[in-house]
PyMOL commands that place a pseudoatom at each C-alpha (Angstrom):
pseudoatom trace, name=CA, resn=MET, resi=1, chain=A, elem=C, hetatm=0, pos=[13.716, -9.516, -0.578]
pseudoatom trace, name=CA, resn=GLY, resi=2, chain=A, elem=C, hetatm=0, pos=[15.731, -12.022, 0.897]
pseudoatom trace, name=CA, resn=ALA, resi=3, chain=A, elem=C, hetatm=0, pos=[15.249, -11.202, 4.321]
pseudoatom trace, name=CA, resn=ALA, resi=4, chain=A, elem=C, hetatm=0, pos=[13.778, -13.295, 6.860]
pseudoatom trace, name=CA, resn=ASP, resi=5, chain=A, elem=C, hetatm=0, pos=[10.945, -10.269, 7.729]
pseudoatom trace, name=CA, resn=VAL, resi=6, chain=A, elem=C, hetatm=0, pos=[11.664, -7.899, 4.409]
pseudoatom trace, name=CA, resn=PHE, resi=7, chain=A, elem=C, hetatm=0, pos=[9.479, -5.127, 6.299]
pseudoatom trace, name=CA, resn=ALA, resi=8, chain=A, elem=C, hetatm=0, pos=[11.540, -5.248, 9.492]
pseudoatom trace, name=CA, resn=MET, resi=9, chain=A, elem=C, hetatm=0, pos=[13.956, -2.984, 7.929]
pseudoatom trace, name=CA, resn=GLY, resi=10, chain=A, elem=C, hetatm=0, pos=[16.237, -3.364, 11.249]
pseudoatom trace, name=CA, resn=PRO, resi=11, chain=A, elem=C, hetatm=0, pos=[19.798, -2.810, 11.632]
pseudoatom trace, name=CA, resn=GLU, resi=12, chain=A, elem=C, hetatm=0, pos=[20.698, -6.420, 11.025]
pseudoatom trace, name=CA, resn=TYR, resi=13, chain=A, elem=C, hetatm=0, pos=[20.314, -8.746, 8.337]
pseudoatom trace, name=CA, resn=GLU, resi=14, chain=A, elem=C, hetatm=0, pos=[18.619, -11.878, 8.780]
pseudoatom trace, name=CA, resn=PRO, resi=15, chain=A, elem=C, hetatm=0, pos=[18.290, -14.210, 5.677]
pseudoatom trace, name=CA, resn=GLY, resi=16, chain=A, elem=C, hetatm=0, pos=[15.236, -15.646, 4.786]
pseudoatom trace, name=CA, resn=ALA, resi=17, chain=A, elem=C, hetatm=0, pos=[14.631, -19.677, 5.272]
pseudoatom trace, name=CA, resn=GLY, resi=18, chain=A, elem=C, hetatm=0, pos=[15.854, -21.754, 2.320]
pseudoatom trace, name=CA, resn=MET, resi=19, chain=A, elem=C, hetatm=0, pos=[15.897, -20.320, -1.432]
pseudoatom trace, name=CA, resn=ARG, resi=20, chain=A, elem=C, hetatm=0, pos=[13.905, -17.391, -0.125]
pseudoatom trace, name=CA, resn=ARG, resi=21, chain=A, elem=C, hetatm=0, pos=[17.504, -16.129, 1.044]
pseudoatom trace, name=CA, resn=PHE, resi=22, chain=A, elem=C, hetatm=0, pos=[18.460, -15.836, -2.467]
pseudoatom trace, name=CA, resn=VAL, resi=23, chain=A, elem=C, hetatm=0, pos=[15.419, -13.518, -3.781]
pseudoatom trace, name=CA, resn=SER, resi=24, chain=A, elem=C, hetatm=0, pos=[16.718, -10.227, -5.156]
pseudoatom trace, name=CA, resn=GLY, resi=25, chain=A, elem=C, hetatm=0, pos=[15.027, -6.616, -4.994]
pseudoatom trace, name=CA, resn=THR, resi=26, chain=A, elem=C, hetatm=0, pos=[16.015, -5.975, -8.360]
pseudoatom trace, name=CA, resn=PRO, resi=27, chain=A, elem=C, hetatm=0, pos=[13.316, -6.609, -10.919]
pseudoatom trace, name=CA, resn=SER, resi=28, chain=A, elem=C, hetatm=0, pos=[13.740, -9.094, -13.444]
pseudoatom trace, name=CA, resn=ILE, resi=29, chain=A, elem=C, hetatm=0, pos=[13.614, -8.532, -17.117]
pseudoatom trace, name=CA, resn=THR, resi=30, chain=A, elem=C, hetatm=0, pos=[10.512, -10.651, -17.566]
pseudoatom trace, name=CA, resn=ALA, resi=31, chain=A, elem=C, hetatm=0, pos=[8.801, -8.720, -14.791]
pseudoatom trace, name=CA, resn=MET, resi=32, chain=A, elem=C, hetatm=0, pos=[9.549, -5.247, -16.344]
pseudoatom trace, name=CA, resn=ILE, resi=33, chain=A, elem=C, hetatm=0, pos=[7.374, -6.146, -19.569]
pseudoatom trace, name=CA, resn=ALA, resi=34, chain=A, elem=C, hetatm=0, pos=[4.533, -4.028, -17.934]
pseudoatom trace, name=CA, resn=LEU, resi=35, chain=A, elem=C, hetatm=0, pos=[6.867, -0.998, -18.455]
pseudoatom trace, name=CA, resn=ARG, resi=36, chain=A, elem=C, hetatm=0, pos=[6.575, -1.468, -22.076]
pseudoatom trace, name=CA, resn=ASP, resi=37, chain=A, elem=C, hetatm=0, pos=[2.989, -0.467, -22.161]
pseudoatom trace, name=CA, resn=MET, resi=38, chain=A, elem=C, hetatm=0, pos=[3.260, 2.200, -19.152]
pseudoatom trace, name=CA, resn=VAL, resi=39, chain=A, elem=C, hetatm=0, pos=[5.905, 4.231, -20.200]
pseudoatom trace, name=CA, resn=PRO, resi=40, chain=A, elem=C, hetatm=0, pos=[4.096, 5.488, -23.293]
pseudoatom trace, name=CA, resn=LEU, resi=41, chain=A, elem=C, hetatm=0, pos=[0.932, 6.022, -21.230]
pseudoatom trace, name=CA, resn=ILE, resi=42, chain=A, elem=C, hetatm=0, pos=[2.785, 8.113, -18.601]
pseudoatom trace, name=CA, resn=GLU, resi=43, chain=A, elem=C, hetatm=0, pos=[4.039, 10.123, -21.571]
pseudoatom trace, name=CA, resn=GLU, resi=44, chain=A, elem=C, hetatm=0, pos=[0.844, 10.666, -23.268]
pseudoatom trace, name=CA, resn=VAL, resi=45, chain=A, elem=C, hetatm=0, pos=[-1.018, 11.400, -20.003]
pseudoatom trace, name=CA, resn=GLY, resi=46, chain=A, elem=C, hetatm=0, pos=[1.768, 13.637, -18.567]
pseudoatom trace, name=CA, resn=ILE, resi=47, chain=A, elem=C, hetatm=0, pos=[3.063, 13.845, -14.657]
pseudoatom trace, name=CA, resn=GLY, resi=48, chain=A, elem=C, hetatm=0, pos=[0.971, 16.946, -13.766]
pseudoatom trace, name=CA, resn=PRO, resi=49, chain=A, elem=C, hetatm=0, pos=[-2.614, 14.862, -14.350]
pseudoatom trace, name=CA, resn=ILE, resi=50, chain=A, elem=C, hetatm=0, pos=[-0.912, 11.534, -12.758]
pseudoatom trace, name=CA, resn=ARG, resi=51, chain=A, elem=C, hetatm=0, pos=[-0.139, 13.577, -9.416]
pseudoatom trace, name=CA, resn=THR, resi=52, chain=A, elem=C, hetatm=0, pos=[-3.859, 15.430, -9.570]
pseudoatom trace, name=CA, resn=LYS, resi=53, chain=A, elem=C, hetatm=0, pos=[-5.030, 11.946, -9.692]
pseudoatom trace, name=CA, resn=SER, resi=54, chain=A, elem=C, hetatm=0, pos=[-2.616, 10.682, -7.010]
pseudoatom trace, name=CA, resn=ILE, resi=55, chain=A, elem=C, hetatm=0, pos=[-3.818, 13.488, -4.698]
pseudoatom trace, name=CA, resn=ALA, resi=56, chain=A, elem=C, hetatm=0, pos=[-7.378, 12.830, -5.359]
pseudoatom trace, name=CA, resn=LEU, resi=57, chain=A, elem=C, hetatm=0, pos=[-7.120, 9.129, -4.471]
pseudoatom trace, name=CA, resn=THR, resi=58, chain=A, elem=C, hetatm=0, pos=[-4.849, 9.593, -1.485]
pseudoatom trace, name=CA, resn=SER, resi=59, chain=A, elem=C, hetatm=0, pos=[-7.454, 12.430, -0.179]
pseudoatom trace, name=CA, resn=PHE, resi=60, chain=A, elem=C, hetatm=0, pos=[-10.271, 10.178, -0.723]
pseudoatom trace, name=CA, resn=THR, resi=61, chain=A, elem=C, hetatm=0, pos=[-8.695, 7.128, 1.159]
pseudoatom trace, name=CA, resn=ILE, resi=62, chain=A, elem=C, hetatm=0, pos=[-7.574, 9.580, 3.919]
pseudoatom trace, name=CA, resn=LEU, resi=63, chain=A, elem=C, hetatm=0, pos=[-11.655, 10.780, 3.800]
pseudoatom trace, name=CA, resn=LEU, resi=64, chain=A, elem=C, hetatm=0, pos=[-12.836, 7.088, 3.977]
pseudoatom trace, name=CA, resn=ALA, resi=65, chain=A, elem=C, hetatm=0, pos=[-10.162, 6.295, 6.865]
pseudoatom trace, name=CA, resn=ASP, resi=66, chain=A, elem=C, hetatm=0, pos=[-11.420, 9.137, 9.029]
pseudoatom trace, name=CA, resn=ALA, resi=67, chain=A, elem=C, hetatm=0, pos=[-15.240, 8.089, 8.451]
pseudoatom trace, name=CA, resn=TRP, resi=68, chain=A, elem=C, hetatm=0, pos=[-14.901, 4.261, 8.527]
pseudoatom trace, name=CA, resn=LEU, resi=69, chain=A, elem=C, hetatm=0, pos=[-11.558, 3.301, 10.344]
pseudoatom trace, name=CA, resn=ALA, resi=70, chain=A, elem=C, hetatm=0, pos=[-11.026, 5.986, 13.043]
pseudoatom trace, name=CA, resn=PRO, resi=71, chain=A, elem=C, hetatm=0, pos=[-14.273, 4.805, 15.085]
pseudoatom trace, name=CA, resn=LEU, resi=72, chain=A, elem=C, hetatm=0, pos=[-12.336, 1.455, 15.523]
pseudoatom trace, name=CA, resn=GLY, resi=73, chain=A, elem=C, hetatm=0, pos=[-9.308, 3.360, 16.586]
pseudoatom trace, name=CA, resn=VAL, resi=74, chain=A, elem=C, hetatm=0, pos=[-7.241, 3.898, 13.351]
pseudoatom trace, name=CA, resn=THR, resi=75, chain=A, elem=C, hetatm=0, pos=[-5.390, 6.659, 12.784]
pseudoatom trace, name=CA, resn=VAL, resi=76, chain=A, elem=C, hetatm=0, pos=[-3.878, 8.329, 9.504]
pseudoatom trace, name=CA, resn=ALA, resi=77, chain=A, elem=C, hetatm=0, pos=[-0.109, 7.837, 9.778]
pseudoatom trace, name=CA, resn=SER, resi=78, chain=A, elem=C, hetatm=0, pos=[0.715, 9.539, 6.464]
pseudoatom trace, name=CA, resn=PRO, resi=79, chain=A, elem=C, hetatm=0, pos=[0.568, 13.501, 6.279]
pseudoatom trace, name=CA, resn=ARG, resi=80, chain=A, elem=C, hetatm=0, pos=[-2.638, 15.030, 5.743]
pseudoatom trace, name=CA, resn=GLU, resi=81, chain=A, elem=C, hetatm=0, pos=[-1.314, 17.479, 3.466]
pseudoatom trace, name=CA, resn=ALA, resi=82, chain=A, elem=C, hetatm=0, pos=[-1.104, 16.678, -0.225]
pseudoatom trace, name=CA, resn=ALA, resi=83, chain=A, elem=C, hetatm=0, pos=[2.220, 18.173, -0.623]
pseudoatom trace, name=CA, resn=ARG, resi=84, chain=A, elem=C, hetatm=0, pos=[3.754, 16.275, 1.984]
pseudoatom trace, name=CA, resn=ARG, resi=85, chain=A, elem=C, hetatm=0, pos=[2.840, 12.973, 1.097]
pseudoatom trace, name=CA, resn=GLY, resi=86, chain=A, elem=C, hetatm=0, pos=[3.152, 10.605, -2.072]
pseudoatom trace, name=CA, resn=GLY, resi=87, chain=A, elem=C, hetatm=0, pos=[0.853, 7.920, -3.458]
pseudoatom trace, name=CA, resn=HIS, resi=88, chain=A, elem=C, hetatm=0, pos=[0.297, 6.045, -0.633]
pseudoatom trace, name=CA, resn=VAL, resi=89, chain=A, elem=C, hetatm=0, pos=[-1.342, 6.073, 2.800]
pseudoatom trace, name=CA, resn=ALA, resi=90, chain=A, elem=C, hetatm=0, pos=[-0.481, 4.756, 5.951]
pseudoatom trace, name=CA, resn=LEU, resi=91, chain=A, elem=C, hetatm=0, pos=[-2.917, 4.018, 8.590]
pseudoatom trace, name=CA, resn=ALA, resi=92, chain=A, elem=C, hetatm=0, pos=[-1.856, 2.956, 12.298]
pseudoatom trace, name=CA, resn=HIS, resi=93, chain=A, elem=C, hetatm=0, pos=[-3.713, 0.304, 14.420]
pseudoatom trace, name=CA, resn=PRO, resi=94, chain=A, elem=C, hetatm=0, pos=[-1.964, -2.498, 16.911]
pseudoatom trace, name=CA, resn=ALA, resi=95, chain=A, elem=C, hetatm=0, pos=[-3.925, -5.142, 14.748]
pseudoatom trace, name=CA, resn=MET, resi=96, chain=A, elem=C, hetatm=0, pos=[-2.695, -4.064, 11.485]
pseudoatom trace, name=CA, resn=ARG, resi=97, chain=A, elem=C, hetatm=0, pos=[-0.735, -6.965, 11.018]
pseudoatom trace, name=CA, resn=ALA, resi=98, chain=A, elem=C, hetatm=0, pos=[-3.267, -9.410, 11.422]
pseudoatom trace, name=CA, resn=VAL, resi=99, chain=A, elem=C, hetatm=0, pos=[-5.649, -7.247, 9.150]
pseudoatom trace, name=CA, resn=THR, resi=100, chain=A, elem=C, hetatm=0, pos=[-2.717, -7.330, 6.768]
pseudoatom trace, name=CA, resn=ALA, resi=101, chain=A, elem=C, hetatm=0, pos=[-2.725, -11.113, 6.795]
pseudoatom trace, name=CA, resn=ARG, resi=102, chain=A, elem=C, hetatm=0, pos=[-6.244, -11.239, 6.492]
pseudoatom trace, name=CA, resn=LEU, resi=103, chain=A, elem=C, hetatm=0, pos=[-6.682, -8.874, 3.571]
pseudoatom trace, name=CA, resn=TRP, resi=104, chain=A, elem=C, hetatm=0, pos=[-3.815, -10.659, 1.823]
pseudoatom trace, name=CA, resn=GLU, resi=105, chain=A, elem=C, hetatm=0, pos=[-6.433, -14.049, 1.852]
pseudoatom trace, name=CA, resn=GLN, resi=106, chain=A, elem=C, hetatm=0, pos=[-8.813, -12.010, 0.072]
pseudoatom trace, name=CA, resn=ASP, resi=107, chain=A, elem=C, hetatm=0, pos=[-6.608, -10.811, -2.594]
pseudoatom trace, name=CA, resn=VAL, resi=108, chain=A, elem=C, hetatm=0, pos=[-6.132, -7.184, -1.190]
pseudoatom trace, name=CA, resn=ILE, resi=109, chain=A, elem=C, hetatm=0, pos=[-2.581, -6.721, -0.903]
pseudoatom trace, name=CA, resn=PRO, resi=110, chain=A, elem=C, hetatm=0, pos=[-1.572, -3.807, 1.071]
pseudoatom trace, name=CA, resn=ASP, resi=111, chain=A, elem=C, hetatm=0, pos=[2.014, -3.617, 2.904]
pseudoatom trace, name=CA, resn=TYR, resi=112, chain=A, elem=C, hetatm=0, pos=[2.657, -3.897, 6.599]
pseudoatom trace, name=CA, resn=ARG, resi=113, chain=A, elem=C, hetatm=0, pos=[4.985, -1.852, 8.347]
pseudoatom trace, name=CA, resn=ASP, resi=114, chain=A, elem=C, hetatm=0, pos=[6.021, -1.941, 11.911]
pseudoatom trace, name=CA, resn=PRO, resi=115, chain=A, elem=C, hetatm=0, pos=[4.858, -0.657, 14.415]
pseudoatom trace, name=CA, resn=GLY, resi=116, chain=A, elem=C, hetatm=0, pos=[1.216, -1.482, 13.539]
pseudoatom trace, name=CA, resn=GLY, resi=117, chain=A, elem=C, hetatm=0, pos=[1.006, 0.169, 9.993]
pseudoatom trace, name=CA, resn=LEU, resi=118, chain=A, elem=C, hetatm=0, pos=[-0.879, -0.710, 6.945]
pseudoatom trace, name=CA, resn=ARG, resi=119, chain=A, elem=C, hetatm=0, pos=[0.477, 1.054, 4.000]
pseudoatom trace, name=CA, resn=ILE, resi=120, chain=A, elem=C, hetatm=0, pos=[-2.121, 1.176, 0.933]
pseudoatom trace, name=CA, resn=GLY, resi=121, chain=A, elem=C, hetatm=0, pos=[-0.345, 1.891, -2.363]
pseudoatom trace, name=CA, resn=LEU, resi=122, chain=A, elem=C, hetatm=0, pos=[-2.618, 3.791, -4.910]
pseudoatom trace, name=CA, resn=SER, resi=123, chain=A, elem=C, hetatm=0, pos=[-1.318, 3.852, -8.427]
pseudoatom trace, name=CA, resn=PRO, resi=124, chain=A, elem=C, hetatm=0, pos=[-3.182, 6.580, -10.318]
pseudoatom trace, name=CA, resn=LEU, resi=125, chain=A, elem=C, hetatm=0, pos=[-2.996, 5.103, -13.706]
pseudoatom trace, name=CA, resn=SER, resi=126, chain=A, elem=C, hetatm=0, pos=[-4.497, 1.720, -12.712]
pseudoatom trace, name=CA, resn=THR, resi=127, chain=A, elem=C, hetatm=0, pos=[-6.707, 2.500, -9.462]
pseudoatom trace, name=CA, resn=SER, resi=128, chain=A, elem=C, hetatm=0, pos=[-10.260, 3.501, -9.658]
pseudoatom trace, name=CA, resn=PHE, resi=129, chain=A, elem=C, hetatm=0, pos=[-12.116, 4.922, -7.002]
pseudoatom trace, name=CA, resn=ALA, resi=130, chain=A, elem=C, hetatm=0, pos=[-14.480, 2.212, -6.610]
pseudoatom trace, name=CA, resn=GLU, resi=131, chain=A, elem=C, hetatm=0, pos=[-11.402, 0.022, -6.025]
pseudoatom trace, name=CA, resn=VAL, resi=132, chain=A, elem=C, hetatm=0, pos=[-10.548, 2.317, -3.070]
pseudoatom trace, name=CA, resn=VAL, resi=133, chain=A, elem=C, hetatm=0, pos=[-13.931, 1.804, -1.809]
pseudoatom trace, name=CA, resn=THR, resi=134, chain=A, elem=C, hetatm=0, pos=[-13.911, -1.851, -2.102]
pseudoatom trace, name=CA, resn=GLY, resi=135, chain=A, elem=C, hetatm=0, pos=[-10.677, -1.990, -0.541]
pseudoatom trace, name=CA, resn=MET, resi=136, chain=A, elem=C, hetatm=0, pos=[-11.304, 0.101, 2.474]
pseudoatom trace, name=CA, resn=ALA, resi=137, chain=A, elem=C, hetatm=0, pos=[-14.494, -1.631, 3.214]
pseudoatom trace, name=CA, resn=ARG, resi=138, chain=A, elem=C, hetatm=0, pos=[-12.305, -4.820, 3.344]
pseudoatom trace, name=CA, resn=VAL, resi=139, chain=A, elem=C, hetatm=0, pos=[-9.810, -3.165, 5.613]
pseudoatom trace, name=CA, resn=GLN, resi=140, chain=A, elem=C, hetatm=0, pos=[-12.934, -2.071, 7.738]
pseudoatom trace, name=CA, resn=GLU, resi=141, chain=A, elem=C, hetatm=0, pos=[-14.561, -5.682, 7.772]
pseudoatom trace, name=CA, resn=ALA, resi=142, chain=A, elem=C, hetatm=0, pos=[-11.017, -7.354, 8.702]
pseudoatom trace, name=CA, resn=LEU, resi=143, chain=A, elem=C, hetatm=0, pos=[-10.421, -4.762, 11.569]
pseudoatom trace, name=CA, resn=ARG, resi=144, chain=A, elem=C, hetatm=0, pos=[-13.718, -5.761, 12.849]
pseudoatom trace, name=CA, resn=ALA, resi=145, chain=A, elem=C, hetatm=0, pos=[-13.067, -9.561, 12.450]
pseudoatom trace, name=CA, resn=VAL, resi=146, chain=A, elem=C, hetatm=0, pos=[-9.624, -9.414, 14.339]
for i in range(1, 146): cmd.bond("trace and resi %d" % i, "trace and resi %d" % (i + 1))
show_as sticks, trace
zoom trace
């Protein structure tokens, strides 16, 4: 996390400017307070239903990407087969770095991965299908604006 570009993931480490170089990828104790409520919730719900919702969220995201973003040149970079993907969907387009920056300004926080990848993380315990619709509409708007 202290790298100049934390998503470069290249063969060389280039430290960030100033104090940024001292940021650690290890979560602080205070940042882990949220786990106090989440671990019992995971235990109560069970991993099976969590995975089922994860598949539904990612499948829905891919459906919207195909309908709304493919006409703008976006391709789904994640595996389409649910058994081969995790709880995120990666979308590819040359303008995704600019799209990601624009989304962050709107408090929509995806990850960016070179080359041209927008990564949408979908937490099944806290992400609703309505939020997926809103987020994907924002991606579409941002893509049209760049």
